[in-house]
C-alpha positions, 0 to 999 in steps of 0.5 A: 500500500503506497499510502502506508509507505508515504505516511511512514516516510513522513512520520519517521523524522518525528520519531528519530528526533526523539530517539537521536539523543538517546542513541547518541548518549549510548554511543558516547557512553561506549566511547568513554568505556573504550577510552577507559579501556585504552587508558588502562592498557596503554599510555593515557598521555599518548592518547590525549596527544593523539586525540588533540592532533585528530581534532586539530587536523579535522578542524573540529571544535573542542567545546561544542554546544551541549544541546547540539551535541545531544542531538548530533554528536555520537562521540563526546567532545574532545575536552571531555574525553581529554579530562576523562583520559587524564583522570585515568592516567 
């Protein structure tokens, strides 16, 4: 039925708008867990310098807006990741 497909296509953005922050929060949580694992098994200071280089090379902002990040960023900001990595060092 074409009508059902059209309705589904039109309503999908509404649902994804509410699901995106939850999905991104889970992704950021997993990224923190991966960083903690890496800091435990390698040198956290080397991870910090690599992270800074990646963000600098990609011209990414180190401190994005929190509301924007909740809806659009699947990774934590570099400043938060660096703070957490230094805590694990």
